[in-house]
C-alpha positions in Angstrom: -32.1 72.9 98.5 -33.2 73.9 101.5 -36.5 75.4 101.9 -38.1 77.5 104.6 -42.3 78.2 103.8 -43.2 81.4 105.2 -47.1 81.1 106.5 -48.0 85.0 107.3 -51.5 86.2 107.7 -53.9 87.1 110.5 -57.1 84.1 110.7 -59.4 86.2 112.7 -59.4 88.1 109.3 -61.3 85.9 106.7 -59.2 85.8 103.6 -55.9 86.8 105.5 -55.3 83.6 107.0 -55.0 81.8 103.6 -50.9 81.9 103.9 -51.3 80.2 107.7 -54.2 77.9 106.7 -51.6 76.7 103.2 -48.8 76.6 106.1 -50.3 74.2 108.0 -51.4 71.9 105.0 -48.2 71.8 104.1 -47.2 71.3 107.5 -48.8 68.0 107.9 -46.8 66.8 104.5 -43.7 67.2 106.1 -42.5 70.5 104.8 -40.6 72.9 106.6 -42.8 75.7 107.3 -42.6 78.9 109.6 -46.0 80.3 110.8 -44.9 83.9 111.2 -48.4 85.4 111.2 -48.4 88.9 110.9 -44.7 89.7 112.4 -42.1 88.8 109.8 -39.6 89.4 112.3 -40.0 86.6 113.6 -37.5 84.9 111.5 -34.8 86.3 112.3 -34.6 84.0 115.5 -35.8 80.7 113.5 -34.0 81.2 110.3 -31.0 79.1 109.8 -29.9 79.4 106.7 -31.9 78.0 104.0 -31.3 79.0 100.6 -35.0 79.4 99.7 -37.5 81.0 101.5 -41.2 80.7 100.4 -43.7 83.5 102.1 -47.3 82.8 101.0 -49.7 85.7 102.6 -53.0 87.1 101.0 -53.0 89.8 98.7 -55.2 93.1 97.9 -55.2 94.2 94.1 -57.8 95.5 92.1 -56.6 94.4 89.0 -56.6 90.3 89.6 -60.2 88.7 90.9 -60.2 86.9 94.3 -58.6 83.5 94.4 -56.2 84.5 91.7 -52.9 82.9 92.7 -49.5 85.5 91.5 -46.3 84.2 92.5 -43.3 86.2 92.0 -40.0 85.6 92.3 -36.7 86.7 93.2 -36.7 91.0 92.9 -39.2 91.0 91.3 -41.2 90.5 94.9 -39.7 94.0 96.0 -40.8 95.7 92.4 -44.1 94.2 91.9 -45.2 94.4 95.3 -44.5 98.2 96.4 -45.6 99.2 92.8 -49.0 96.9 92.1 -50.3 95.2 94.3 -50.4 95.4 97.9 -49.7 93.1 101.1 -52.6 93.0 103.6 -49.9 94.4 106.3 -49.0 97.7 106.3 -45.8 97.8 107.5 -45.8 95.2 104.7 -43.8 92.0 105.5 -42.2 92.8 102.1 -40.6 95.6 104.1 -39.6 93.8 107.1 -38.1 90.6 105.5 -35.8 93.4 102.9 -34.9 95.2 106.5 -33.6 91.5 107.6 -32.1 90.8 104.7 -29.5 94.2 105.2 -29.1 92.5 108.9 -28.4 89.2 107.9 -26.3 88.0 104.8 -27.6 84.9 104.2 -30.9 85.4 103.9 -29.7 88.1 101.5 -28.4 85.2 99.5 -31.2 83.2 99.6 -33.3 82.4 96.5 -37.4 84.5 97.5 -40.2 83.4 96.3 -43.5 84.9 97.0 -46.6 83.7 96.5 -49.6 85.9 97.0 -53.8 84.9 96.8 -55.9 87.8 96.1 -58.1 88.3 98.9 -61.9 88.8 98.6 -62.6 90.1 101.8 -60.4 91.0 104.8 -62.8 91.6 107.8 -63.4 90.0 111.2 -64.5 86.1 110.9 -62.1 82.6 110.4 -63.7 81.4 107.2 -61.8 81.9 103.2 -64.1 83.2 101.1 -65.1 80.4 98.7 -62.5 81.6 96.1 -59.4 82.1 97.9 -60.4 78.4 99.8 -61.1 77.1 96.3 -57.2 78.8 95.6 -55.6 76.4 98.5 -54.6 73.2 96.3 -53.4 75.0 93.6 -51.2 77.4 96.0 -50.2 74.0 98.2 -49.5 71.6 95.1 -47.0 75.3 93.7 -45.3 75.1 96.9 -44.9 71.5 96.4 -42.9 71.7 93.2 -41.1 74.6 94.3 -39.5 72.6 97.5 -38.7 69.5 95.1 -36.5 71.8 93.1 
């Protein structure tokens, strides 16, 4: 199954850069990664019919501690991110993805995974918090395992 990893975030806003950081590690390991930053609509110009999409981003949560990895799949992505967990981006990437899926039927048939890392701090700066930095190897491993299946 062909997989496209979407690396979201803003590397100038501390923990919000986690998706981009993971994406760059995965590029070095040969994964198919698109750095969308804070613009999920970049996907529309780069999508080539991959059957699986893996989205990596920072999330905000009062329920989970910083550095916690949350893996959602399928409809759960749209239900849980809207109800329980907030993306660090306001027109959220998930709402943007839902819109793109309605416009491109190939996307509507893709297997969707969302891997979020709970942010400790989203503020000006390029360093990840220790908690989020420690989560990087586990996120990379999870994505690599998903890409193999």
